[in-house]
N, C-alpha and C positions, 0 to 999 in steps of 0.2 A: 482385394480386400486385405487389410493388415491382419496378420495372424497374431494371436495372443500366446504368450508363454505362460506356463502355470504360475498363478499368483499375481499376474500382471493385469492391471485394469485396461480397458479399452482406451481410455484417455491417455494413460502412460505410454501405451504402444504407439499412439498417434504422435506424441511428442518425440519418442525415440526415433521414429521413422524420419521426422523432419530434421532433428538435430544430428543424426548420423550421416546426412547427405554431405557430399563434398562441398556443395554450396547450399547453405541454408536458405530456403525460401522465406524471406522475412514476412511477406504478406500472410503466408500460411501460419507462420509462428505467431504473429499478432492475433490472427483469428482464433487460434487455439487458446491463446493465453487469456483472452477476454473473460472466459468462463472459469478461470482458475488453472493453476499450474501444479502438477504433481510435485510433491516435496523433493523427490530425487532429481528432478529436472529444473527446479526453480533457479538455482544459482546461475547455471550456464545460460538459461533463457533470459534472465534479467540482464546479465552482462552483454548479451547480444542486442537486446532491445534498447539498452542504454548506449549502444555504440562502442562499448569498451572492447568487446571481442568482435572480430570481423566475421562475416558470414561465410568466408571461404575456409579452406583447410589449413591456413597458416596460423591458426589460433594459438598454438603452444608457443611459438616463437614470439608472437606479439605480447603474450602474457608475461613471458620472462623479461622482455625489454621494458614493458611498462612498470613492472614491479621493481626492477632495478632503478628505473628513473625516479620512482617515488622514494626509494631508499636514499638516493642522492639528495632529493629535496628535503627530506626529513632531517638528514644529517646537517644540511646547510642551514636550516632555519630553526627547527625545534630543539636541536642539541647545542645551540649557541650558549656561551656563558652569559649570564645575566648582565655582566658589566659592559658587554658590547652591544646590547640592545638599546634601541631608542626608547624615549619615554612612552611613545605610542605603542611600541611592541611590548613593553613591560605591562602597560595597562591592558593590552589585548590578551596577553597570556593569563593575566589575573582574572579577566572576565570569563575566558574559556574554561579555566580551571574551576571557577565557581559554578558555572553552568553544568559542567560534566559531573560534579558532585551531586547535582540535583536531577540529573537525567534518569528517566524511567525508574523512580525510586521503588516501584512495586515489582521490579524484575531483578532477581538475585544476580543474574549475569552482569548487569551494569553496576552492581555494587562491588564487584571484584576489582582489586587494585590494578591487576594486569590489564584488564579491559579499560579501566578509566585512564590509565597511562596511554594506551593506544588511541583512545578517542581524543584525548587532549592533544596528542602529537599531530594527528591527522587534521583536526579542526584548526589548530594554530597554523600548520603548514599551508592549508588551503587559504586561510584568511590573509596571510602575508603575501601569498602569490596572487591574490585578487583584491588589490587595494581599492578599486572603484566601489565595490560593495562591502568588502571586508566582512568581519563577523557580525552577525545579528542573532540575538537570542531566538532560538527556535530551530536554527540550523543543526544544533546538537541533536534535537529530536529526530530530524530527518536521517541522521546517520544510523540510528538504532535498527530500523528494519533491514538495512543493507548489511550491517555488521552481523546481525542474527542469521540471516539467510546464508551469507558467505561462510560463516563459521559452521553452520549446520551441514554444509556441503561436504565437510571432512568426515561427517558421520552419517552419510547417505540420507540426509534430510531429517534425522532424528531431532527431537526438541532439545535444545541446549540451554534454554533460558533459566533452568533451575540449577545450573552450575555442575551437574553431575559428570560432565565430560571435560571440563576446562583443564583439569590437571593433566589430561592426556595430550594436551596441545603444547607443542614446543614453542619456544620464542620465535623461531624462524617461520613456523606456520602462522602464528598469530600476526607476524609482520606481513605475511602474504595477504591475510584477511584484511588487515589495515590498509594495505596498498590498493587492493581491489575496491574497498569501501571508498577510499579517497577518490579514485578515478570515476567511479559510478556516481558518487555524490557530486563531483564536479560536472558531470554530464547532466544530472538531474537539475542542478541549480542553474545551469546555462539556459534551460528551457523556461525558467521562471525568474530570470535575473532581476526584473523590475519589482519583485516582491521584497528585495533586500537592498535596494538603492535608497538614498535619502527620501523620506516621506512615504516610502513603500507604495508607489502609485498602483502597482499590480494588485495589491491586496485591497486598496481602496476601490478599484474598479470591480473586483470580485464581490465585495460587499454590496455595491450598488446593484450588480446583476442578481445577487441572491434575493435582495428585497423585491426586485421586479418579478422574479420567478414566484416568490411567495404570494405576491399580490394576485397572481393568476391562478395558482394551484391551491392555496390554502389561506385565503384572505382572513378567515375567521381567527386562525391562530395568530397571524401577524397583528391583527387588530387587538386581540386579547393581550399579547405581550406588551404592545405599546400602551395599552390602557392601564397596565399595572406598573408602567414606568421602565420597561426593559426595551432597549434598542439593540439591533443586531450587533453594533460595534462593541457592546458590552461583553459578548462572548464569541461571536463569529470571527472576529479579528484573529483570535488564536486558532480557530478552526482552519482558517486560510493559511496562516503563517506556518502552522505545524502539520498541515494536511491531515488533520484529525488524529494524529498519532497519539495525542494525550487523552483522547476521548474514548478509546476502546482498547481491547486487549491486543497484545502483539500478534496473536493468531489472526484476529480480524484485520489488523493493519496490513499484514503480509498478504492476505487474500485480496484486500482492496487494492493494494499496489500491483497485483497481477493485472488487474483490469486497467489501472492507470497507466502502467508502462506499455500496455498494448495499444494505448491511444496515441502513441507517438507524441507529436508536438501539441496535441489538443487536450492533454490530460488535465491541465488547469481549468479549461472550460468545463470539462466533465465534472471536475471536483466541485464546482459551484452548485451543480444540480444534485450531486451526492449530499452536499451539506444541507440543501433545502429538503431533500428526502429524509435525511437523518433527523432533522428537526421535526418534520411532519410525523415521523415514526413515533416520537415521544409526545406528540401534540395532545393526546387524550390525557396524559398524566400532567403535563404542564398546565393545562386549562383548569386543573383542580388546585393549583398552587397560587399562593400570593407572592408578592415581589421577592421577599427574602429567600423563601424556599426555592422558587423558580430560578432565581439568579444563582443560588448556590449549586443547584443541579447542573445548570448550563455552563458554569465556570469550573466545576470540580470533577468533570467527567461524567456526563449524563449516561454514557454507555457502560458505566461501572457500578458495582454495588456501592452504596445501598439504593441507588436510584433505579436500578434495573439491570439485569444481566443481559447484555447484548452479545449474542453469539453469531457464529458464521452463517447460520441459516437466516437470522434476522438481517445480516448484512446482504445476503443474496437478494432479499426482498427490497432493501434500500437501493442497491445497485440497479436492479431491474426497474424500480419506480423512477429512478433518476434517468435511466435510458429512455423510458417512455416519454417523460416530460421533455427531455432534450429533443427528441425527434419531433414531437408535436409543436413545441414552442419555436423551434427553428424552421418549421414549415416543410420538413422532409417527408411528411405523410399527409394524406387527405385530412382536412380539418374535422375534428370531432370534439365532443365535450372532453375537457380535461379529466384524466383518470382520477377518481377519488377512491383510493384503495382502502376501503373500510374493513375488508375481511382479511387483513394481513395474517392473522393467526391461522386461519384455515389454509392459506397458501403455504405458510411455513410447514404445517403438518403434512401437506401433500408433498413438499420437497423432501422432508425427512422420510416419508414413506418410500419415495422413489430411491432415495439414497440407500435405505435399508434393503430394498429389493435388489439394487445394483450390487451392494456388498455381498449379499447372499449368492447372487448369480455368479460373481467372479471369485468367490473365496476358495473354490475347489476346482481343480481341473478334471475332477471325476463327474461333473454334472452330466446329466443325460443329454442325448442328442449329438449330432455331428458337430465338428469344429465350426463348420460354416454356419450352422444354426445358432451356436453359442455366440459367434462373432456378430451375427445379425441381431440377436437379442441384446447383446451388449451395446451395439451401436444405437439401437432404439432407446434403451434405457438411458444412455448417456445424453441423448437429445432431450429426454424428458426431465433429467435431473436438474438442470438449471433453467429457471423460468425465462431467462433472456432468450434461450433458444426457441421458445414457443411464441415469441412475439413478432414473427414476421408480419402478422396483422396486429397493429397497435390496439385494435379494439379488444383483443384478448385481455381478460381480467379487468376491463373497465366496467364500472357500474353506473 
C-alpha cells in the first residue's frame, strides 16, 4: 500500500507513485486522471497524456529539444517583418490578434500584454504550420487551459489567473510555457482535426449525436427548446467548437479536461455526452424561460452568473451523468431505464460531505490510529469522493 507523507492526500500519493516510475504506466495514469488530477501533478500528467512527454525516463532531454524546436518555428514565422508576409498571412495574424484580445475577458491573466503576445505568437505559428485547417475562431479558447496549467506548474499548482505571480515569471520561462502550450495544443487538435477543416464536419456530426442523445435521455427539454424556437445549432455549435471553455469557470474547465485527456482518442465522443448532461443540468431553469431569455443564457455562458454559479461539484455530477448515459446508450451495460437524475442537489451535498471528511482526515499527520489504518481510511474515502467510482453498477443513482 502507498504510504502517505504528512499533508499529502491519498490521491496525490498515487499520482506520485506512477509518475516517479522509470517507465510511466499510461493505463494507470489515465485511470487515475479520470477522476481529477492533483494540482501539483497536473502539468506533467497532461503533457504525458497528450504525448508531448514520453513515458520513459528521457523526458528532460525531449523537453529541451521540443522547446528549442518551437523557438525556431516562432522566430521563423511569428517574428517575420510584415513586408515579407503574404496577403493571407497578414490577414491571418490580424484575425489571431483580434481573437486574442477577446480571449477569456473575465480572467485577468489573459488581459496581461505579455500573455497576449505569447498567445498570438503560438497561435499564428501553429496556423502557418497547419495550412490544411489553419486558424479557426475557437482555437484561441482551447489554448487557455493549457497555458494556465503549464504556468501554474512553476508555482506548484497555485492559482495564477488573478495575475499575482506573473511579475515573477521571466521571459525565458514564459517562452517555455508558450512552447509547451504549442506542442500540447498541436496534439489536442490532431485528435479533432475535422472540427476545423472547411465546413467543420466533426462539429456537425457531434451536433447530430447530441440531438439523438437528448431524444433518448431528456426529450421533454429538447421539445421545449424547439417549441420556443431554439435549435441546438444556435448554442451548441460553440459548445463543441470551444469544448465548453466559454461556458464555465477556468477551474471547472481544467477539472473537465482531466477527464477528457484521460479518454485518449475518444474524448470528443465523451464531450457530446457531457454537453447533453450540461444542458440537462440547467433544464429546470431553461423550461421557465421564453425564447429571448433562454437563448441569452445558452449563448452567454449558462454556467456563469447571473444564470447560475456552476462549480466543480456540479461538474462532477455532470461528468458522472454523461458517463452513465454513454455506457447505457452505447450498449456497454445491461439495458435499463435511462437515468433521470432528478436529485442532483442531494448528490452534490453528499459529494461535498465526503470531500469535507477526506480533507479533515488528511489535514494532519497527527490523526489517531496506525499509519496503515489511516491509509485504508484514505483509500476508502477517496473511492467515495467521486461518484464515478461508485458506478460499477449503472443502476446506482438511477430513479
